[in-house]
N, C-alpha and C positions, 0 to 999 in steps of 0.2 A: 474234340478237345474241350475239357471242362474249364470254363472261365474261373477266375479267382472266386473261391468259395466265400470269402469274407464279404463279397458284394451282395450276397444273397442270404435270405432268412427263410427257413421252412418252419411253419407254425400251424397250429390248428386253425381251421377256417373260423373267422370271426366277422368283423365288419369290413371285410375287404371289398374292393371294387371288382366285381365279377362280370359286369355287364359287357365290357369290351372283349372278354376272353373269347378267342376263336381258334380252335385247334384243327379245324378242317373236317370234323365229324360232329354233326349236329347233335347226336345223342349224348356225346361227351360234354359239349358246350352247355346243353340244356340241363344236364345233371348238375353241373357246378352252379349254374345260375338259378335253378328252381328247386332242386331236390336235396342237395347235399346238407343244407342247414336243417331240413326236416328230419333227415336220417340221423343226424347228430342228436337232435332233441329226443328222438324216439329210441336212441341207443341201438340203432341198426348198423351203423358204420361211423367211422370218424374220417373226416377229410382234412388233409394237410395241404397247405398252399405254399408255393414258392413265390417270394416277392423280392424286390430289391430293397436294400436297407432303407428304412424310413419312407417307404412308398407303399401305397395301398393296392396298386394294380397287380392282379394275379398273372404270373408268367407261366405257371404250371401247377398241377395238383395231382394227388392220388387219394384214393379212399381205401380203407382197410376195415375188415371185420373178421370174425371167426367163422370157421366152416368145419363141417364133419365130412370126411371123405370115406366112401365105402372102400374097404381094403382091397377088394378085387379090381379096383380101378388102377391101383399102383403096381409097379413092377414086382415080380415075385421075389427078386433078391432083396428088395426093401422090406416087403411084408414078412418074409420068413424070420426076420430078426425082431419082429414086434409081437406083443401079446395079442391073443385072439379076442379083440374087442370088435363090436359091431361097426364102429366108426373110428377113423384115425383123425385126431385133432389137428387143425391147421389154421393158418391165417389166409384169408382171401384178399388179395390185392385186386379189388374189384374194378378200379379204373385208374389209369395213369395217362395224363395228357399234358402237352406243352403247347402254348400259344404259337401259332404259325410264325409270328414275327421273331420268335426266339429259337426256332428249330435249328439244329446243326451246331449248337453251342455246348452240347453235353449236359443240358439241363435235365433231360429224361434220365440219364444215368445218375445224376445227382439225386433226383427224386427216388429212383429205385433203391439206391444204396441207403438213403434215409429210411425208407420203408423196411428194408432188411435189418437195419440196426435197431429200429423200434421193435420189430418182431422178435429179434434175438433178446432184447431187454425184457420183453413181456414173457418170453419163454422161461425166464428164471422165476416167474411168479405163477404161471399156469402152464399146463401141458400143451405143447405145440410140437408137431413132428415135421411139418412141411409148409411151404408157402405155395399157394395156388394162384395162377393168373389165367384170365380168359382173354386171349389175344383177339383183337378186332379184325386183323387182316394179316397178310403175309409179311408185311414190313414189321408189324409188331412181333410176330413169331421170330423173325430174324433178330430183332432187338433183344428179346428175352433169352434166346439161345446164346447170344453173345455173352450174356452174364451167367451161363451155365444151366439155365432152365431146360428141363427135359419134357418133351411132348408126351401126353397120355397116348397109349396105343390106339384107342378107338376114336380120338378126337384131336387132331393136330393143333387146334386153336386153344386147347386146354393144356397148360404146362405146369410143372411143379419144380420146386427146388427144395431138397431135404434140408432141415434145420442143421444137421451135422455138417453139410457143405458150407452153409452160411457161417457156422462157428469157425470152421477151418479158415475161411476167407477173412473174417473180421476180428478174430481174437488173437 
């Protein structure tokens, strides 16, 4: 169940307190604490953080960037409707994590929906066909599939959601 959305703010990573963030996966904790700001400065990705109103502590975050997908990786029924380009443009939802103290409150869903809304908004300015995620484990796969993501045939940890599906859900 998602708690009241008014209690939370999702904004680009700035001078937020990230030191206490712990989601249970060291690589996701370290990314937020040591790498995310550098990736923003180098235009490699943008990280958005979830905080409570007027507080600095990070409750959750996600990072997004662009990606090119080889058409052969996507299902045939999706590809046959696309032009024959060497890459299909997309958004990579590279990381999504919620602090262990706040798990089970629907904050992961709140972050994911925010990422989908931002991706949809950007798609009106640049070409985007799909959203890609790289799930870290079976629980993450289950989470993304709950929101309609589809696993790639050769890699169950890599999932996608066509932009058309996002448009139908959010518009």
